[in-house]
C-alpha positions in Angstrom: -44.9 -6.2 17.3 -43.3 -9.8 15.8 -42.4 -10.1 12.6 -45.1 -12.4 11.7 -48.0 -9.3 13.4 -45.5 -6.8 11.1 -47.2 -6.1 7.2 -45.9 -5.6 4.3 -47.4 -4.6 1.0 -44.9 -4.2 -2.3 -46.7 -2.2 -5.0 -46.4 -3.4 -8.7 -43.3 -0.6 -11.6 -45.5 1.9 -12.1 -44.0 3.5 -15.7 -41.4 5.7 -14.4 -39.4 2.4 -13.6 -40.4 2.8 -9.5 -40.9 0.4 -6.9 -43.2 1.3 -3.7 -42.8 -1.0 -0.4 -43.5 -0.6 2.8 -44.2 -2.0 6.3 -47.1 -1.7 8.6 -44.5 -0.7 11.1 -42.3 2.4 10.2 -40.4 1.9 6.9 -41.5 3.3 3.3 -39.0 2.8 0.2 -39.0 3.6 -2.7 -37.1 1.2 -5.3 -35.6 3.9 -8.0 -33.9 3.0 -11.7 -30.9 4.7 -12.6 -33.2 7.6 -15.1 -33.3 11.7 -14.2 -37.1 11.2 -15.1 -37.3 8.6 -12.2 -35.4 10.5 -9.5 -37.1 13.3 -10.9 -41.1 11.5 -10.4 -39.4 10.9 -7.2 -39.0 13.7 -5.3 -42.4 15.0 -6.9 -43.7 11.8 -4.0 -41.9 13.7 -1.5 -43.3 17.3 -1.9 -40.3 18.7 -3.1 -39.0 18.6 0.9 -35.8 17.6 2.4 -36.5 13.9 3.6 -33.3 12.5 5.1 -32.4 8.4 4.7 -30.5 5.9 4.5 -30.5 4.1 1.0 -28.0 1.1 -0.8 -26.9 1.1 -4.5 -26.7 -2.1 -6.4 -24.4 -2.5 -9.8 -25.4 -6.2 -10.8 -26.7 -8.8 -8.4 -24.2 -8.6 -5.4 -21.7 -5.5 -5.3 -23.7 -2.3 -3.6 -22.9 0.8 -2.0 -24.6 2.0 1.4 -25.0 5.0 2.5 -27.3 8.0 4.6 -28.9 11.5 4.2 -30.1 14.2 4.4 -31.4 15.3 1.4 -31.7 12.0 0.0 -33.3 13.1 -3.4 -29.6 15.5 -3.1 -27.3 13.0 -2.5 -29.3 10.4 -5.3 -29.1 13.2 -7.9 -25.0 13.6 -7.2 -24.2 9.8 -8.0 -26.3 10.0 -10.8 -24.9 12.9 -12.7 -21.6 12.8 -10.5 -21.2 8.9 -9.9 -17.9 7.3 -7.2 -15.6 5.6 -9.3 -16.2 2.6 -6.8 -19.8 2.5 -8.1 -19.8 4.0 -11.4 -22.2 1.7 -12.5 -25.2 1.6 -10.6 -28.6 0.4 -11.8 -31.1 1.4 -9.2 -30.7 2.8 -5.6 -33.7 1.6 -3.2 -34.4 4.2 -0.8 -35.4 3.8 3.1 -37.0 5.7 5.1 -39.6 6.5 8.1 -42.1 8.3 5.9 -41.7 12.0 7.1 -39.6 14.7 5.7 -36.6 16.0 7.7 -38.9 18.3 10.3 -40.6 15.5 12.0 -38.0 12.7 11.1 -36.0 10.7 13.9 -33.1 10.7 10.9 -32.8 13.4 10.4 -30.5 12.9 13.6 -27.3 11.8 11.4 -25.6 10.1 14.1 -28.7 7.5 14.0 -28.6 7.9 10.2 -25.3 6.6 10.2 -25.9 3.9 12.8 -27.7 2.3 10.1 -25.6 3.1 7.3 -23.1 0.6 9.2 -25.4 -2.1 10.2 -26.4 -2.1 6.9 -23.2 -2.2 5.4 -22.4 -4.8 8.4 -26.1 -6.8 6.9 -25.8 -6.5 3.4 -21.6 -8.3 3.8 -22.4 -11.6 5.5 -25.2 -11.6 3.1 -22.2 -11.9 0.5 -22.3 -7.9 -1.3 -19.5 -6.3 -1.9 -20.2 -3.8 0.0 -17.8 -0.9 -1.8 -19.0 1.7 1.6 -16.8 2.3 4.9 -19.7 4.0 7.9 -18.4 4.4 10.7 -19.1 3.8 15.2 -21.9 5.9 16.4 -21.7 7.3 20.1 -26.0 7.3 21.1 -27.2 8.0 24.0 -30.0 6.4 25.6 -33.0 7.8 23.0 -31.1 7.9 20.2 -30.6 4.2 21.0 -34.0 3.5 21.1 -35.4 4.4 17.8 -32.3 2.6 16.3 -32.7 -1.1 17.5 -36.3 -0.4 16.7 -35.9 0.2 13.4 -32.0 -1.6 13.2 -34.8 -5.1 13.8 -37.8 -3.5 11.9 -34.9 -2.4 8.4 -33.9 -6.3 8.7 -37.2 -8.0 8.3 -38.6 -5.4 5.9 -35.2 -6.8 3.7 -36.2 -10.8 3.8 -39.1 -9.9 2.7 -38.0 -8.1 -0.4 -35.5 -10.6 -0.2 -32.3 -7.9 -0.7 -31.0 -10.5 2.1 -32.3 -13.9 3.2 -30.2 -13.6 6.5 -30.6 -11.3 9.7 -27.3 -10.7 10.8 -26.9 -11.8 15.1 -25.1 -9.4 16.8 -21.7 -9.6 18.1 -22.3 -12.2 21.2 -25.2 -13.1 21.2 -24.9 -16.2 18.9 -26.7 -19.2 20.2 -23.9 -21.6 22.1 -24.6 -25.5 21.8 -24.4 -28.9 23.5 -21.1 -29.9 24.9 -19.9 -25.8 25.2 -22.8 -25.6 27.0 -23.0 -27.6 28.9 -19.2 -26.5 30.3 -20.9 -23.2 30.9 -22.9 -24.8 33.1 -20.9 -26.9 34.9 -17.8 -24.1 35.1 -19.9 -21.9 37.2 -20.5 -24.7 39.2 -24.2 -26.1 39.2 -24.1 -30.2 37.9 -25.9 -31.5 35.7 -28.0 -34.2 36.1 -30.0 -35.2 32.7 -29.5 -33.0 29.7 -31.4 -33.7 26.9 -31.1 -31.1 23.0 -33.6 -28.4 25.6 -34.0 -29.9 28.7 -32.3 -30.8 31.2 -31.9 -31.2 35.6 -29.8 -28.6 37.2 -29.2 -29.2 41.0 -32.5 -31.4 40.9 -34.6 -28.2 39.3 -35.7 -28.6 36.2 -35.0 -26.5 33.3 -36.2 -25.0 29.6 -33.3 -24.3 27.7 -34.3 -22.1 24.8 -32.1 -20.4 22.5 -35.2 -17.9 21.0 -36.0 -17.1 17.6 -35.1 -13.3 16.3 -37.5 -11.0 16.0 -38.6 -7.7 15.5 -38.5 -6.7 18.9 -36.1 -9.2 20.2 -35.2 -13.1 20.9 -38.9 -14.8 21.2 -39.1 -17.9 23.9 -42.8 -19.2 23.5 -43.6 -20.8 26.9 -46.4 -23.8 26.1 -47.9 -27.1 27.6 -50.0 -27.8 29.8 -49.7 -32.1 30.7 -47.6 -31.4 34.5 -43.5 -30.7 34.1 -44.4 -28.5 30.9 -42.6 -25.0 30.7 -46.2 -23.6 31.4 -47.4 -26.1 33.9 -43.8 -24.8 35.4 -43.8 -21.6 35.3 -46.9 -21.0 36.5 -46.2 -22.9 40.3 -42.1 -20.6 39.7 -40.8 -24.2 39.8 -37.3 -24.4 37.8 -35.3 -22.2 35.3 -35.4 -21.0 31.8 -31.9 -21.5 30.0 -31.1 -18.4 27.9 -28.4 -20.1 25.7 -27.2 -17.2 24.1 -24.6 -14.1 24.6 -23.1 -14.5 28.3 -25.7 -17.7 29.2 -28.6 -16.4 30.8 -30.0 -18.9 34.0 -32.9 -17.2 35.3 -35.4 -18.3 37.7 -38.7 -18.9 36.8 -39.7 -16.9 39.5 -37.6 -13.6 38.4 -39.8 -14.6 34.8 -43.8 -14.2 36.2 -42.2 -10.8 37.5 -42.7 -10.0 34.5 -46.3 -10.8 33.3 -48.1 -8.3 35.7 -51.3 -9.5 34.0 -52.0 -12.9 36.2 -54.7 -13.9 33.7 -51.9 -15.0 31.4 -51.1 -18.1 33.3 -53.7 -19.6 31.8 -53.3 -19.2 28.1 -52.2 -21.7 26.1 -48.7 -19.9 24.9 -47.0 -16.8 26.4 -44.2 -14.8 24.6 -41.6 -13.0 26.0 -38.5 -10.7 24.6 -35.1 -11.7 26.0 -33.3 -8.1 25.0 -29.4 -7.6 24.3 -28.2 -3.9 25.2 -24.7 -2.7 25.0 -24.5 -3.2 29.7 -27.6 -5.0 30.4 -30.5 -8.1 29.6 -33.9 -7.0 29.7 -37.1 -9.9 29.7 -40.0 -8.6 28.4 -43.5 -8.9 27.9 -45.8 -6.8 26.1 -45.4 -3.5 27.4 -43.1 -5.3 30.5 -39.7 -5.0 31.1 -37.0 -6.1 34.0 -33.2 -6.4 34.0 -32.4 -9.9 34.3 -28.8 -9.0 33.6 -27.4 -10.2 36.8 -28.7 -13.9 35.7 -26.0 -14.3 33.1 -23.0 -17.0 33.8 -20.6 -14.9 32.5 -19.5 -11.7 32.1 
């Protein structure tokens, strides 16, 4: 689901000062003012059962505390009745979970919660918040990592829509590589550049389409478009040339490889095709809809 497809809805503040918000995917949230009455109403809405999740306490405009708990209500009650000195005067709490009680929620896993807590700390810090909390890195297995990556991507979009942040967080190594530096990497990999513009090049006599991708929930989206001879989609249909992804080690992927991920050949007749580059810890995946192939081998830098 892309950012544009992910719906967002925020309800007006109710009589207890609570603001509910949700996405059309996983996230459910409550913005709760610092008041016992509001906290008890929040607990009633949860059915007075254990709900795990992550939360942010806000003090003023740019001071925040990020936490996680198996029982969000109990943890917020402690912050209310016995506040920590570093966030003693917090004014509101933003609670985020997947709308499911502990018996059903993926957030019942403490490793996932702690990984998301650390991600939130980094995200808020990048948006110039003073975050008075410290997280700790987690080692996640494949199943945990899948949920974490899915949820954190949606979490970024959610906080952007809620205007808590103004920009997302690019993972280390995923920053875009520009101009001269990109050319140096190409030449150091013993390729010969015959022509070069901002989004196309001629390398070793082959046409190359340079795309950094745009950040979406499921990865870096690259749109293949154009109908004229020599356009991106024309070259893609012929399997002639390369896709140069100017991020994370820089990927030079033959368009014949990109064709492999699109098993529905009818897609080649569309005006646009959206593919995604997904960076994992040790691998890079190329995805189209539910199809995925490993393209790690096409990295120019390890």
